[in-house]
C-alpha angles and dihedrals in degrees: 000000000000114000126244093261090056090048094054093049095049091043089059094045094050102039114017116220104321149316119329096235101035132038120231091258093050100049111087111217141161121273123225114271114256116290096013130114130213091241090069092055102038129052143160130212144159103210105033141359128196127188120180143151095250140048095221089049093052089048090050091054090046089052091059092048093046088054088059098265129141129240089276090059088047092048091051090050091048093049095056095038093052086051088063099034096048104032090157092059107034145356148149088287088067140053144223151166133277124198108201127191110187129161092348098311128103121210132178116222114201118199096156118151117268129219110251119257091253093052120118138185095252097051095105096043131089118188087348094303128113113256095205102191092054089070095043109044133033136014101319092057093070130092124199105284117245106175098096091046093051098044093044090050092050088051097044093052099039113013125101104199130069113273089233090060098048093048094053097095091051093049092048092047091054095044099043095034132212138237115276109248122213100262091051090047089054092050093050092046092049092050099035096112091052093044089050091062093067119061099215093048092048093052092054106037105025137057128218116321088018095286112158127250108255134217107289096026116121117251114203123185106185096158090053088050091056091046090052089051090056091052091045091053100038103024116210092355090060088071109023097045135033128018098351096048090045092049092051093048092046093050090048093051093047091051097042098259131142109227115113136183087259090057090053097044090048098051112130131202112218123216102206135188108253120238111249133200140150135234116197092328097320118113115231118199123184146149121307127209137342075047113069089192105087094041095054095038087062092040091055092044090053093052092047093046087079094065132069094235093164092061089051093052125248095261099033119125091243094054093044091048094050096043096047092047089053088051090049090054092047093051090053090054089045089060092046103046116013127106143109104320089209088069106026138031109257113190096223094154092054095045092050097043122115090223093057091047091052088056092050093047086064090063092062119094106213091215106029139058115250116230115238088223087075088072110072100227125110116247144189139173130239135159115287116208124180125241144138125079139238141196135185127203128181138174132212091257092064096257112143142187116192111176136175116195132181155162087205109235126031105296090356113235088354087241118127113190108238116251094011108068088226115147107207121226127241094215095135085080088072090069119085109256085206135338107301092017117141133224134214091284098048094255116149118230129215135198093279091064101050118130115273130163112275091002121137117231123240114265139186095212106134118185101180140187125198123202128206123239089271089056096250123133110275105166142355124196149151142163145200123243115102116248091000089065094086096044093047093048090045093049092048088051090049091049090059103036100036106024095033094224121168112252097258092054092042091057100037097043120112113279133201139189141204118182099175091250122076088041097230145092108250111207139195148262100261092051128214121264109284092237089056092050091049089055092048091051089051087056088057101263124139113218122211116192100213132130116263090209093221117150105187116205106195139170124191131189106232131189117316090015098289113157116229118199128192130180116196109267090212093088143349116333146127134205121196131187130200 
């Protein structure tokens, strides 16, 4: 990894002093978390670049590369390591998406969780009303996990090294343990009451009397290490058949859940066609349904393409007003149209068309907020926590893996399968319990996203790749954080393409979010300039100061092919260049 002095020299050579529309002092951006240095979060390399949300995860990916592996070996190592290092955010009891660019071709791998065969559209209703906790905690909250199937498939078809070798760092991390870091400690403390309800969860993450593990305590996951060994030895069958599958099904039956060994054995990974758009000559490629992310990233960019945002300034009231209103409109469409395209018709071509965006642009008042009531979709407000994880890996040949993985809420359903160390997801909450029902992140669901057997719930996860005007890879990125994923990825892309920020500034700059309901612009931290916020309020906007929870992991190809990696400084993360 290049040292800090090298970083500073290269940074000046590549980017000059700062952004073209804002000086260093004017741009509001996040500071490093306490005790961290920029060198951990930013790196340069020629051969490979890794950007993940964890030091152990980045080192696991580096281990695979050091052993002679390619980026798909590194991605496999990272996937299993992050499942150990961030057990509150992701794990082998969950699922995800992986956007792959290999030998000039881009593919979208869908290993999202699936509703069990016995699931039905009324399972989260009682007397016609939503029973919220049922889809959040306990056995019914879980869909059939897809992460192991997806990651193993990506490795089988593209990796070079034996699976047992690339999984070695994850197995050792689980068996030997690691010190709990502040973000993990916060998650454990927040969810301690739910974790305490389930014996296996309590034994791993809590102390006596259900007191939470604290920052600095050692977290050991021996059962998970043994499960990972089975996967390393047997591949997919180590999870979806035999001891692990039987243990999951047994636990589900005992607790009143629906997942069976038949559900597990029948899980299918989907290779989907990515959604593609353009922004001022740059191709933008992202995840298709059942993710809403890629479609609405392109939709928002299409709307904004009709404005000169650069002339306004990235953090000006006018630019924030127009951008947040475009988000608001896109989220109304998300509620109307989005779902699993294997089950319902999703008009992706329409939603991503320039013509449709031009029509939507006419709905925007340049000087006044638009009321969400003008869009005929029911809405409601619920709390919106931030979870999930993301990593991005790129090599000097332009091959890329951008992957977002999750168990949904912190510690998913709070259920750990005894004897396996597997924390089960609560992804069933991402279905609409009924038309107009809301999920953990406050997103409103429509008929297209109702529960159905073997259906995949709607997601906002948005692994994304941006190409330059010569159609060569320019940038790859993604982030956790529920519905804010797509707006954070979109803004970071906009910061680079429109506002010409360097990658560090593009990732760390103030971000904001509007998801149609609640009817507000959610900002920061860091927050916008008070004068800007006053102007927005005068336009009719409500401002809510609340973290978006996004932790962008981005890699950009700079001059002379140098790879520039940035992990979001807002939380744990590590970039490493070779």
